[in-house]
N, C-alpha and C positions, 0 to 999 in steps of 0.2 A: 488755235485752241490749246490750252495747257494740259499736258498729260497728267493723269491721276498719279502716275509714278513719281512726279516731281513735287507732290504736295508736301512730303516730309522735308524736302530741301527748301521749299518756300517757307515752311514753318520755321526752319532753322534760321533762314535769312531774316524773317520778321522778328524772331526772338533775339537775334544778335542786334538788330536795329534798336529794339526796345531797351536791351541791356546797355546799349551804348548811350542811352539818354535821348534818342531822337524821338521823343514822345510828342503827341499832338499839343497844340498850344495850351489847351485847358490844363493838361497835366503839368506842363513846364511852368505855368504861372502860379502853381500852388506853392505856398510857403513851406519851409522845411518841416514845420510841425505837422504836415500831412493833413491839410484841410480839404483836399480833393474828395468830393463825395458824389455818389450817384443820386438818382431821384429819391431813393429811400433814406438818404442821409448817411449811408455807410461810407467811411473813408476807404481809400485804396487799400490800406493795410488791413482794415476790418474785412474787406472782401477777400483779400489774400488768405487770411486766417480761416474764413468760412470755406474757401475752396480746398484748403489743406486738410480740413476735417471731412472724412469720407461720409459722414452723416450730417453735414452742415445743411441748414435749412435755406437752400439757395438753388434756384433754377439755373442750370449751366449746361453748356454744350461743348465739351472738349473734343478736339481732334489731336490725337497723340500719335506721333510718328516714331517708329522704332526701327533704326537701321542696324541690322545685326551683321557683324563682320566675321568671316571665317566659318561660314555655314556649309555643311555638306562635304562630300569626298573631295571636291575641288576647291574648298575654302573660298566660296563665293560670298556675295553680299545679298542679304535678304531684306526686303522692305515690308514693314507691317504698319498699316494705318488703322488705328483703333478709333472708331466712331462711337462715342460713349456718353450719351445724354444722361443727365441727372435730374430727376423730377421728384420733388417732395410733395407729400400729401399731409394736410393737417387733420388728424383724426379727432383731436379734442384740444382743449387748452393746455393739456399736459403731455400729449403724445403726438409724434410724427411717424409717418412711414416714408422712408427715403428709398426710392428706386434708382438703380444704376444698371444700365445696359451697355454691353461692349460687343460691337460687331467689328471683327477684324477683316480688313482687306489686305491680301497677302500677294507679294511679288517674290517669286523664288528664283534663285540662281540655277545654273545647270547642275542637276543632281546626278547625272550619269556616272557610273552604271546603275545607280538607283533610279526607280521610276520617279517622276516629278511632274508638277504642273506649274506653268509660268505665272499664271495669275488666277485668283479666285477668292471667294470668301471662306473663312473658317467658321466653326461653330460660334453661335452667339451665346453669351453668358448674361443672364438676368438675375439680379439680386434685389431683395426687398428687406430693409432693416426697420424693425420696430424700435423706436428710440424715444427717450424723454426729450421734451422740447428744451429743457433748461438743465445745465450741468450742475453737479453737486460737488462743491469744493474743487471746481476745475475739472472734474471727471465727467465723462459722458460715455454711454455704451449703446450698442445696438445689436440685435440678433434677428435672424430670419432665415428664409429659405433661399437657395441658389438653384437655378435651373439652367441646364445646357440645352440649347435649341439647335437641332441639326440643320444648320444653314450652309454646311460645307458643300462647295460645288464640285469637289473631287475627293476620292478616298485618300489621296496623299495630303489633303489639307485638314482632315479631321474626320471624326466619326459621323455616321449617318443615323446614330441611335440617340434618343433623348436621354438626358441624365438629370439627376437631382441630388441635393445634399443640403448641408447647413452652413451658414456663414455667421461670423460675429466680428465685432470691432470694439476696441477700447481706446478712448482718446483722452489726453490730458492737455488742457489749454490754460496757460497762465502767463500773463505779461506777453513778451514777444515769442513765447514758445508754443508750438503745436506739435505734439508727439503721440505716438500710439502704435497699435498693431492691428492689422486686419487678417483674418484667417478664414479659409473655407476648404471643404473637401467635396468633390462631386463624383458620384458613382453612376456608371451607365446602367440604364434600365433594360438589361438584356445585352445582346451583341454576341460576337464570336471572336476567337483568336485566329492567328494566321498572318499571312503576309500583309494584308490590308485589314488588320484587326479593328473591329468596331467596339470592342469592350474596353472600358477605361476605368481608372480609379485615380483621380488627380487631386493632389494636395497643393495648396497655395498659402503662403503667408507673406505679408508685406509690412515689415516694420517701417515707420517713417518718423523723421524728426525735421522740424522746420524752425528757422530763426528769422524773425521779421525785424527789419531795421527801421521801418517807417517809409512814408511816401510810396508804398507799394512794393518796395524791394525786399527780397528774402533769399536765404540759402536753404537748400533742401537736400535730403537724402531719403530715397524710398525704394530700396532694392526689392525686386519681386523674386522671392525664393519659391521654387516649385519642385514637386516630386511626382513622377509618373510611376505608381506602384506596379503597373502591369508590364513595364518595359524591362527587358533583360539588361544586364550590365549596370552602368551608373544611372541611378534613377533621379539624382538631384541636379538642379541648376542653382548655384549660389553666387550671386553677384555682390560686388562692393563698389561704391562710388557715390556721386552726388552731382549737384548742379546749382543753378541760380535762376531767379525769375523776377518778374515785376508785373504788377497790375497797373495799366494805364487806361486812358479814355480815348476812344476814337469817336469823335463827335460826342454823343451822349451815352454811347455804349461802352461799359467797362470791359476790357479784354485782358486776359492773363497770358503772358508769354513766359515760357520756361525752356531751358536747355540743360542737359546733363549727360554724363557718360558713366558707364558701369562696366567693370571687368569681371568676367565669370571665373571665380576661384575654382569652382567645381562645375563640370558640365558633362553631359552625355557625349558619346561618340557622335561626331558630326555636328555637335552643338556649337553655337557662336562663341568666339573668343571674347568679344566685347560688344557693347551696344552704345550707339548714340541715340539719346531720347530727346525729342523736341515736342512741344505741346503749345497749342493755341486754344484758349478757352473763352467762349463768349458767355457773358454773365447777364442774366435777365432779372 
């Protein structure tokens, strides 16, 4: 049986295979003009662009592996697998609601002398964006609520208190480019301070820029900048980096493979030095 801890490594292997061009026969037979299409008629590059849009009208199921190096007082390696399904709802001919859920599965290194938990789930984040179905001059926006659900299995993995806040995203899509920024802030609904504090006030912004070459290939940069307003000392994590990916077909199912690396220019004490990010996304 394959250990869950090896899933990010498997994702990296699959991503490397796809980026090396070892795609299934259907994708390899497509001409350079990118005629590979799914049952809805979207080409591989069309699907890639929709995935790069956080409020794209597309059912998808991403598994994102984040390997963080230099974590904790012993500079260990932390694995986080984010299970993050995206489900759109068509409210009317003009409006969508795009829901995004992120459930993190966390494997921690030895944190001693700090308390720690080897494996567990962190809090779940649920967002819902109200968005126009069609862009205006290439621009698309979405706004809505964000909720933090207390699914942490240990106090060292996250708060046991519900939280809420607001989220928004602005996207520009033109030609091969998909760029924009996503922002949210989540406040705990109660909680306490102390060693295992359950009160939080977390900010996140994710600027992103993607360039699509055709045939499903693309370059991407989407650093996740965060701030924990409740923590003492350095509150910010500010990464820089990028990666590459490709949408291919496995049988009739389009799948997106991505791999990237990010270095943290600013980080809290015991925060990661850098991160390897891999992702496999199934597209429906």
